[in-house]
ROTIFI-772290 format. One record per residue (C-alpha): y, x, z; residue in one letter; residue number from 1. Coordinates in nm, 4 decimals, padded with zeros to 6 digits. Example, Ala and Ser with C-alpha at 12.3 -4.5 7.8 and 13.67 -1.06 7.14 Angstrom:
BEGIN
<site><yy>-00.4500</yy><xx>01.2300</xx><zz>00.7800</zz><resn>a</resn><resi>1</resi></site>
<site><yy>-00.1060</yy><xx>01.3670</xx><zz>00.7140</zz><resn>s</resn><resi>2</resi></site>
This chain:
BEGIN
<site><yy>-00.1865</yy><xx>-02.7684</xx><zz>-00.6319</zz><resn>m</resn><resi>1</resi></site>
<site><yy>-00.2760</yy><xx>-02.5362</xx><zz>-00.9049</zz><resn>r</resn><resi>2</resi></site>
<site><yy>-00.0588</yy><xx>-02.2399</xx><zz>-00.7775</zz><resn>m</resn><resi>3</resi></site>
<site><yy>-00.2217</yy><xx>-02.2513</xx><zz>-00.4408</zz><resn>w</resn><resi>4</resi></site>
<site><yy>-00.5660</yy><xx>-02.2361</xx><zz>-00.6119</zz><resn>r</resn><resi>5</resi></site>
<site><yy>-00.4657</yy><xx>-01.9259</xx><zz>-00.8177</zz><resn>l</resn><resi>6</resi></site>
<site><yy>-00.3180</yy><xx>-01.7461</xx><zz>-00.5238</zz><resn>a</resn><resi>7</resi></site>
<site><yy>-00.6305</yy><xx>-01.7977</xx><zz>-00.3360</zz><resn>l</resn><resi>8</resi></site>
<site><yy>-00.8544</yy><xx>-01.6720</xx><zz>-00.6288</zz><resn>m</resn><resi>9</resi></site>
<site><yy>-00.6526</yy><xx>-01.3665</xx><zz>-00.6553</zz><resn>f</resn><resi>10</resi></site>
<site><yy>-00.6016</yy><xx>-01.3054</xx><zz>-00.2718</zz><resn>g</resn><resi>11</resi></site>
<site><yy>-00.3770</yy><xx>-01.2134</xx><zz>-00.3860</zz><resn>v</resn><resi>12</resi></site>
<site><yy>-00.0901</yy><xx>00.8767</xx><zz>-01.4093</zz><resn>l</resn><resi>13</resi></site>
<site><yy>-00.0428</yy><xx>01.0075</xx><zz>-01.6984</zz><resn>v</resn><resi>14</resi></site>
<site><yy>-00.0930</yy><xx>01.3752</xx><zz>-01.6099</zz><resn>g</resn><resi>15</resi></site>
<site><yy>00.1628</yy><xx>01.6383</xx><zz>-01.6282</zz><resn>w</resn><resi>16</resi></site>
<site><yy>00.1310</yy><xx>01.7621</xx><zz>-01.9702</zz><resn>g</resn><resi>17</resi></site>
<site><yy>00.1742</yy><xx>02.1461</xx><zz>-02.0057</zz><resn>g</resn><resi>18</resi></site>
<site><yy>00.1561</yy><xx>02.4517</xx><zz>-02.1984</zz><resn>n</resn><resi>19</resi></site>
<site><yy>-00.1883</yy><xx>02.5837</xx><zz>-02.2717</zz><resn>a</resn><resi>20</resi></site>
<site><yy>-00.0836</yy><xx>02.9338</xx><zz>-02.1969</zz><resn>h</resn><resi>21</resi></site>
<site><yy>-00.0167</yy><xx>02.8715</xx><zz>-01.8195</zz><resn>k</resn><resi>22</resi></site>
<site><yy>-00.0448</yy><xx>03.1664</xx><zz>-01.5875</zz><resn>t</resn><resi>23</resi></site>
<site><yy>-00.3257</yy><xx>03.1729</xx><zz>-01.3314</zz><resn>e</resn><resi>24</resi></site>
<site><yy>-00.0695</yy><xx>03.1447</xx><zz>-01.0379</zz><resn>a</resn><resi>25</resi></site>
<site><yy>00.0944</yy><xx>02.8391</xx><zz>-01.2288</zz><resn>s</resn><resi>26</resi></site>
<site><yy>-00.2465</yy><xx>02.6846</xx><zz>-01.2597</zz><resn>a</resn><resi>27</resi></site>
<site><yy>-00.2958</yy><xx>02.7034</xx><zz>-00.8939</zz><resn>q</resn><resi>28</resi></site>
<site><yy>00.0129</yy><xx>02.5464</xx><zz>-00.8019</zz><resn>v</resn><resi>29</resi></site>
<site><yy>-00.0593</yy><xx>02.2594</xx><zz>-01.0244</zz><resn>h</resn><resi>30</resi></site>
<site><yy>-00.4187</yy><xx>02.1928</xx><zz>-00.9451</zz><resn>k</resn><resi>31</resi></site>
<site><yy>-00.5357</yy><xx>01.8263</xx><zz>-01.0158</zz><resn>e</resn><resi>32</resi></site>
<site><yy>-00.5437</yy><xx>01.6225</xx><zz>-00.7043</zz><resn>r</resn><resi>33</resi></site>
<site><yy>-00.8860</yy><xx>01.4499</xx><zz>-00.6458</zz><resn>a</resn><resi>34</resi></site>
<site><yy>-00.9178</yy><xx>01.0779</xx><zz>-00.6660</zz><resn>m</resn><resi>35</resi></site>
<site><yy>-01.0388</yy><xx>00.8855</xx><zz>-00.3623</zz><resn>s</resn><resi>36</resi></site>
<site><yy>-01.1856</yy><xx>00.5529</xx><zz>-00.3045</zz><resn>v</resn><resi>37</resi></site>
<site><yy>-01.1214</yy><xx>00.3532</xx><zz>00.0039</zz><resn>a</resn><resi>38</resi></site>
<site><yy>-01.3280</yy><xx>00.0269</xx><zz>00.0586</zz><resn>r</resn><resi>39</resi></site>
<site><yy>-01.3274</yy><xx>-00.2499</xx><zz>00.3068</zz><resn>g</resn><resi>40</resi></site>
<site><yy>-01.2131</yy><xx>-00.6160</xx><zz>00.3575</zz><resn>s</resn><resi>41</resi></site>
<site><yy>-00.9062</yy><xx>-00.7901</xx><zz>00.4359</zz><resn>f</resn><resi>42</resi></site>
<site><yy>-00.7963</yy><xx>-01.1384</xx><zz>00.5735</zz><resn>q</resn><resi>43</resi></site>
<site><yy>-00.5204</yy><xx>-01.3046</xx><zz>00.3902</zz><resn>v</resn><resi>44</resi></site>
<site><yy>-00.2912</yy><xx>-01.5905</xx><zz>00.4711</zz><resn>k</resn><resi>45</resi></site>
<site><yy>-00.0859</yy><xx>-01.7547</xx><zz>00.1877</zz><resn>i</resn><resi>46</resi></site>
<site><yy>00.1637</yy><xx>-02.0172</xx><zz>00.2739</zz><resn>a</resn><resi>47</resi></site>
<site><yy>00.4097</yy><xx>-02.2050</xx><zz>00.0495</zz><resn>p</resn><resi>48</resi></site>
<site><yy>00.7813</yy><xx>-02.0780</xx><zz>00.0721</zz><resn>a</resn><resi>49</resi></site>
<site><yy>01.1226</yy><xx>-02.2489</xx><zz>-00.0115</zz><resn>d</resn><resi>50</resi></site>
<site><yy>01.1910</yy><xx>-02.2010</xx><zz>-00.3979</zz><resn>v</resn><resi>51</resi></site>
<site><yy>01.5391</yy><xx>-02.1302</xx><zz>-00.5314</zz><resn>s</resn><resi>52</resi></site>
<site><yy>01.7219</yy><xx>-02.4002</xx><zz>-00.7345</zz><resn>d</resn><resi>53</resi></site>
<site><yy>01.6576</yy><xx>-02.1886</xx><zz>-01.0559</zz><resn>l</resn><resi>54</resi></site>
<site><yy>01.2848</yy><xx>-02.1526</xx><zz>-00.9508</zz><resn>g</resn><resi>55</resi></site>
<site><yy>01.2577</yy><xx>-02.5482</xx><zz>-00.9101</zz><resn>k</resn><resi>56</resi></site>
<site><yy>01.4164</yy><xx>-02.6013</xx><zz>-01.2554</zz><resn>q</resn><resi>57</resi></site>
<site><yy>01.1552</yy><xx>-02.3656</xx><zz>-01.4026</zz><resn>a</resn><resi>58</resi></site>
<site><yy>00.8711</yy><xx>-02.5410</xx><zz>-01.1984</zz><resn>e</resn><resi>59</resi></site>
<site><yy>00.7723</yy><xx>-02.2066</xx><zz>-01.0380</zz><resn>l</resn><resi>60</resi></site>
<site><yy>00.6109</yy><xx>-02.1578</xx><zz>-00.7108</zz><resn>g</resn><resi>61</resi></site>
<site><yy>00.6682</yy><xx>-01.9234</xx><zz>-00.4260</zz><resn>r</resn><resi>62</resi></site>
<site><yy>00.4455</yy><xx>-01.8069</xx><zz>-00.1471</zz><resn>m</resn><resi>63</resi></site>
<site><yy>00.4413</yy><xx>-01.5773</xx><zz>00.1516</zz><resn>t</resn><resi>64</resi></site>
<site><yy>00.1512</yy><xx>-01.3245</xx><zz>00.1891</zz><resn>i</resn><resi>65</resi></site>
<site><yy>00.0243</yy><xx>-01.1977</xx><zz>00.5320</zz><resn>d</resn><resi>66</resi></site>
<site><yy>-00.2867</yy><xx>-00.9586</xx><zz>00.5131</zz><resn>k</resn><resi>67</resi></site>
<site><yy>-00.4970</yy><xx>-00.7704</xx><zz>00.7653</zz><resn>v</resn><resi>68</resi></site>
<site><yy>-00.6849</yy><xx>-00.4898</xx><zz>00.6030</zz><resn>f</resn><resi>69</resi></site>
<site><yy>-00.9970</yy><xx>-00.3275</xx><zz>00.7753</zz><resn>s</resn><resi>70</resi></site>
<site><yy>-01.2286</yy><xx>-00.0386</xx><zz>00.6711</zz><resn>g</resn><resi>71</resi></site>
<site><yy>-01.1023</yy><xx>00.2804</xx><zz>00.5189</zz><resn>d</resn><resi>72</resi></site>
<site><yy>-00.7468</yy><xx>00.1106</xx><zz>00.4971</zz><resn>l</resn><resi>73</resi></site>
<site><yy>-00.6526</yy><xx>-00.0040</xx><zz>00.8640</zz><resn>e</resn><resi>74</resi></site>
<site><yy>-00.3247</yy><xx>-00.1890</xx><zz>00.7936</zz><resn>a</resn><resi>75</resi></site>
<site><yy>-00.1264</yy><xx>-00.5082</xx><zz>00.7697</zz><resn>v</resn><resi>76</resi></site>
<site><yy>00.0923</yy><xx>-00.6012</xx><zz>00.4858</zz><resn>s</resn><resi>77</resi></site>
<site><yy>00.3666</yy><xx>-00.8820</xx><zz>00.4364</zz><resn>k</resn><resi>78</resi></site>
<site><yy>00.4706</yy><xx>-00.9935</xx><zz>00.0855</zz><resn>g</resn><resi>79</resi></site>
<site><yy>00.6103</yy><xx>-01.2543</xx><zz>-00.1542</zz><resn>e</resn><resi>80</resi></site>
<site><yy>00.4578</yy><xx>-01.4208</xx><zz>-00.4646</zz><resn>m</resn><resi>81</resi></site>
<site><yy>00.6112</yy><xx>-01.6168</xx><zz>-00.7502</zz><resn>l</resn><resi>82</resi></site>
<site><yy>00.3685</yy><xx>-01.8415</xx><zz>-00.9441</zz><resn>t</resn><resi>83</resi></site>
<site><yy>00.3804</yy><xx>-02.0196</xx><zz>-01.2785</zz><resn>g</resn><resi>84</resi></site>
<site><yy>00.1673</yy><xx>-02.2476</xx><zz>-01.4848</zz><resn>s</resn><resi>85</resi></site>
<site><yy>00.1436</yy><xx>-02.4507</xx><zz>-01.7948</zz><resn>t</resn><resi>86</resi></site>
<site><yy>00.0036</yy><xx>-02.7785</xx><zz>-01.7280</zz><resn>e</resn><resi>87</resi></site>
<site><yy>-00.0811</yy><xx>-02.8460</xx><zz>-02.1001</zz><resn>s</resn><resi>88</resi></site>
<site><yy>-00.3109</yy><xx>-02.5358</xx><zz>-02.1167</zz><resn>t</resn><resi>89</resi></site>
<site><yy>-00.3987</yy><xx>-02.4689</xx><zz>-01.7622</zz><resn>g</resn><resi>90</resi></site>
<site><yy>-00.2789</yy><xx>-02.1097</xx><zz>-01.7847</zz><resn>s</resn><resi>91</resi></site>
<site><yy>-00.1452</yy><xx>-01.9485</xx><zz>-01.4760</zz><resn>m</resn><resi>92</resi></site>
<site><yy>00.0198</yy><xx>-01.6364</xx><zz>-01.3541</zz><resn>a</resn><resi>93</resi></site>
<site><yy>00.1539</yy><xx>-01.4759</xx><zz>-01.0493</zz><resn>y</resn><resi>94</resi></site>
<site><yy>00.3542</yy><xx>-01.1695</xx><zz>-00.9519</zz><resn>v</resn><resi>95</resi></site>
<site><yy>00.3815</yy><xx>-01.0323</xx><zz>-00.5924</zz><resn>a</resn><resi>96</resi></site>
<site><yy>00.5038</yy><xx>-00.7515</xx><zz>-00.4075</zz><resn>i</resn><resi>97</resi></site>
<site><yy>00.3700</yy><xx>-00.6521</xx><zz>-00.0611</zz><resn>e</resn><resi>98</resi></site>
<site><yy>00.4613</yy><xx>-00.3707</xx><zz>00.1832</zz><resn>r</resn><resi>99</resi></site>
<site><yy>00.1489</yy><xx>-00.2273</xx><zz>00.3592</zz><resn>v</resn><resi>100</resi></site>
<site><yy>00.1821</yy><xx>-00.0523</xx><zz>00.6867</zz><resn>t</resn><resi>101</resi></site>
<site><yy>-00.1170</yy><xx>00.1459</xx><zz>00.8732</zz><resn>g</resn><resi>102</resi></site>
<site><yy>-00.3396</yy><xx>00.4146</xx><zz>00.8181</zz><resn>k</resn><resi>103</resi></site>
<site><yy>-00.5373</yy><xx>00.5293</xx><zz>00.5052</zz><resn>l</resn><resi>104</resi></site>
<site><yy>-00.8145</yy><xx>00.7565</xx><zz>00.5648</zz><resn>a</resn><resi>105</resi></site>
<site><yy>-00.6272</yy><xx>00.8657</xx><zz>00.8820</zz><resn>g</resn><resi>106</resi></site>
<site><yy>-00.2978</yy><xx>00.9117</xx><zz>00.7194</zz><resn>h</resn><resi>107</resi></site>
<site><yy>-00.0263</yy><xx>00.6883</xx><zz>00.8744</zz><resn>s</resn><resi>108</resi></site>
<site><yy>00.2690</yy><xx>00.5381</xx><zz>00.6810</zz><resn>g</resn><resi>109</resi></site>
<site><yy>00.3453</yy><xx>00.2511</xx><zz>00.4405</zz><resn>s</resn><resi>110</resi></site>
<site><yy>00.3702</yy><xx>00.1868</xx><zz>00.0796</zz><resn>f</resn><resi>111</resi></site>
<site><yy>00.4375</yy><xx>-00.1034</xx><zz>-00.1652</zz><resn>v</resn><resi>112</resi></site>
<site><yy>00.1838</yy><xx>-00.2863</xx><zz>-00.3751</zz><resn>l</resn><resi>113</resi></site>
<site><yy>00.2882</yy><xx>-00.4751</xx><zz>-00.6871</zz><resn>m</resn><resi>114</resi></site>
<site><yy>00.0585</yy><xx>-00.7476</xx><zz>-00.8307</zz><resn>h</resn><resi>115</resi></site>
<site><yy>00.0455</yy><xx>-00.9207</xx><zz>-01.1679</zz><resn>n</resn><resi>116</resi></site>
<site><yy>-00.2108</yy><xx>-01.1615</xx><zz>-01.2693</zz><resn>a</resn><resi>117</resi></site>
<site><yy>-00.3016</yy><xx>-01.4192</xx><zz>-01.5452</zz><resn>t</resn><resi>118</resi></site>
<site><yy>-00.5643</yy><xx>-01.6674</xx><zz>-01.5659</zz><resn>m</resn><resi>119</resi></site>
<site><yy>-00.6664</yy><xx>-01.9175</xx><zz>-01.8402</zz><resn>t</resn><resi>120</resi></site>
<site><yy>-00.7964</yy><xx>-02.2673</xx><zz>-01.8045</zz><resn>k</resn><resi>121</resi></site>
<site><yy>-00.8812</yy><xx>-02.2286</xx><zz>-01.4327</zz><resn>g</resn><resi>122</resi></site>
<site><yy>-01.1286</yy><xx>-01.9398</xx><zz>-01.4957</zz><resn>d</resn><resi>123</resi></site>
<site><yy>-01.0400</yy><xx>-01.6350</xx><zz>-01.3125</zz><resn>a</resn><resi>124</resi></site>
<site><yy>-01.2765</yy><xx>-01.4279</xx><zz>-01.5033</zz><resn>a</resn><resi>125</resi></site>
<site><yy>-01.0817</yy><xx>-01.5072</xx><zz>-01.8143</zz><resn>s</resn><resi>126</resi></site>
<site><yy>-00.7503</yy><xx>-01.3440</xx><zz>-01.6894</zz><resn>g</resn><resi>127</resi></site>
<site><yy>-00.6573</yy><xx>-01.0088</xx><zz>-01.5658</zz><resn>a</resn><resi>128</resi></site>
<site><yy>-00.5475</yy><xx>-00.8842</xx><zz>-01.2175</zz><resn>l</resn><resi>129</resi></site>
<site><yy>-00.3404</yy><xx>-00.5499</xx><zz>-01.1633</zz><resn>n</resn><resi>130</resi></site>
<site><yy>-00.2378</yy><xx>-00.4312</xx><zz>-00.8286</zz><resn>v</resn><resi>131</resi></site>
<site><yy>-00.0695</yy><xx>-00.1026</xx><zz>-00.8293</zz><resn>t</resn><resi>132</resi></site>
<site><yy>00.0994</yy><xx>00.1309</xx><zz>-00.5757</zz><resn>v</resn><resi>133</resi></site>
<site><yy>00.4698</yy><xx>00.1337</xx><zz>-00.6729</zz><resn>v</resn><resi>134</resi></site>
<site><yy>00.5675</yy><xx>00.4966</xx><zz>-00.7604</zz><resn>p</resn><resi>135</resi></site>
<site><yy>00.7411</yy><xx>00.6846</xx><zz>-00.4885</zz><resn>g</resn><resi>136</resi></site>
<site><yy>00.6958</yy><xx>00.4057</xx><zz>-00.2296</zz><resn>s</resn><resi>137</resi></site>
<site><yy>00.4835</yy><xx>00.5952</xx><zz>00.0043</zz><resn>g</resn><resi>138</resi></site>
<site><yy>00.6389</yy><xx>00.6993</xx><zz>00.3622</zz><resn>t</resn><resi>139</resi></site>
<site><yy>00.5278</yy><xx>00.9279</xx><zz>00.6326</zz><resn>g</resn><resi>140</resi></site>
<site><yy>00.1849</yy><xx>01.0981</xx><zz>00.5770</zz><resn>e</resn><resi>141</resi></site>
<site><yy>00.1461</yy><xx>00.8526</xx><zz>00.2666</zz><resn>l</resn><resi>142</resi></site>
<site><yy>00.4321</yy><xx>01.0153</xx><zz>00.0958</zz><resn>h</resn><resi>143</resi></site>
<site><yy>00.3165</yy><xx>01.0752</xx><zz>-00.2719</zz><resn>g</resn><resi>144</resi></site>
<site><yy>00.0583</yy><xx>00.8051</xx><zz>-00.2606</zz><resn>l</resn><resi>145</resi></site>
<site><yy>-00.0529</yy><xx>00.6684</xx><zz>-00.6237</zz><resn>s</resn><resi>146</resi></site>
<site><yy>-00.3248</yy><xx>00.4341</xx><zz>-00.7123</zz><resn>g</resn><resi>147</resi></site>
<site><yy>-00.4492</yy><xx>00.0902</xx><zz>-00.7955</zz><resn>s</resn><resi>148</resi></site>
<site><yy>-00.6464</yy><xx>-00.1663</xx><zz>-00.5893</zz><resn>m</resn><resi>149</resi></site>
<site><yy>-00.9181</yy><xx>-00.4030</xx><zz>-00.7168</zz><resn>k</resn><resi>150</resi></site>
<site><yy>-00.9531</yy><xx>-00.7269</xx><zz>-00.5260</zz><resn>i</resn><resi>151</resi></site>
<site><yy>-01.3048</yy><xx>-00.8604</xx><zz>-00.4681</zz><resn>i</resn><resi>152</resi></site>
<site><yy>-01.3743</yy><xx>-01.2337</xx><zz>-00.3725</zz><resn>i</resn><resi>153</resi></site>
<site><yy>-01.7501</yy><xx>-01.3087</xx><zz>-00.3096</zz><resn>d</resn><resi>154</resi></site>
<site><yy>-01.9019</yy><xx>-01.6576</xx><zz>-00.3390</zz><resn>s</resn><resi>155</resi></site>
<site><yy>-01.8065</yy><xx>-01.7564</xx><zz>00.0096</zz><resn>t</resn><resi>156</resi></site>
<site><yy>-01.4376</yy><xx>-01.6707</xx><zz>-00.0329</zz><resn>g</resn><resi>157</resi></site>
<site><yy>-01.4343</yy><xx>-01.3662</xx><zz>00.1560</zz><resn>k</resn><resi>158</resi></site>
<site><yy>-01.2089</yy><xx>-01.0817</xx><zz>00.0442</zz><resn>h</resn><resi>159</resi></site>
<site><yy>-01.2798</yy><xx>-00.7120</xx><zz>-00.0154</zz><resn>a</resn><resi>160</resi></site>
<site><yy>-01.0941</yy><xx>-00.4295</xx><zz>-00.1739</zz><resn>y</resn><resi>161</resi></site>
<site><yy>-01.1615</yy><xx>-00.1046</xx><zz>-00.3566</zz><resn>e</resn><resi>162</resi></site>
<site><yy>-00.8576</yy><xx>00.1179</xx><zz>-00.3468</zz><resn>f</resn><resi>163</resi></site>
<site><yy>-00.8666</yy><xx>00.4123</xx><zz>-00.5819</zz><resn>t</resn><resi>164</resi></site>
<site><yy>-00.5872</yy><xx>00.6499</xx><zz>-00.5035</zz><resn>y</resn><resi>165</resi></site>
<site><yy>-00.4380</yy><xx>00.9970</xx><zz>-00.4883</zz><resn>e</resn><resi>166</resi></site>
<site><yy>-00.2594</yy><xx>01.1394</xx><zz>-00.1893</zz><resn>l</resn><resi>167</resi></site>
């Protein structure tokens, strides 16, 4: 099933502008937050799920996602993925939402990741994958989290991540 292969392949701020004449006190309040990078690996289980009648008519796929992250992000996630393909061209796409719960650099809480990806003719390198933190989704000590995640899959199929974030 092509959707299944796509799912496995992908694992599945604009600065606050301001007046140039800010006072020194104002500049201290609006210090830029430093970007941090978290790295590690994750295990993922993707399983087919029931598709709605509309999804069946549109020949879409639906999957559940279960992940366990290790490294700088010690967490688990649960999510759902919708997939679509075009048989005539081999193009594929997916969108997914997952809630991640655990610790990031020692800070506990949860946040939501949003995925969108495309792939042309079965070649993952020809497509694009974006995984970003949903703004305002951070809870607990992860309140205010923003960032994006790069998913890396090596030749043996092992999954790793590089998460560039601000907290």
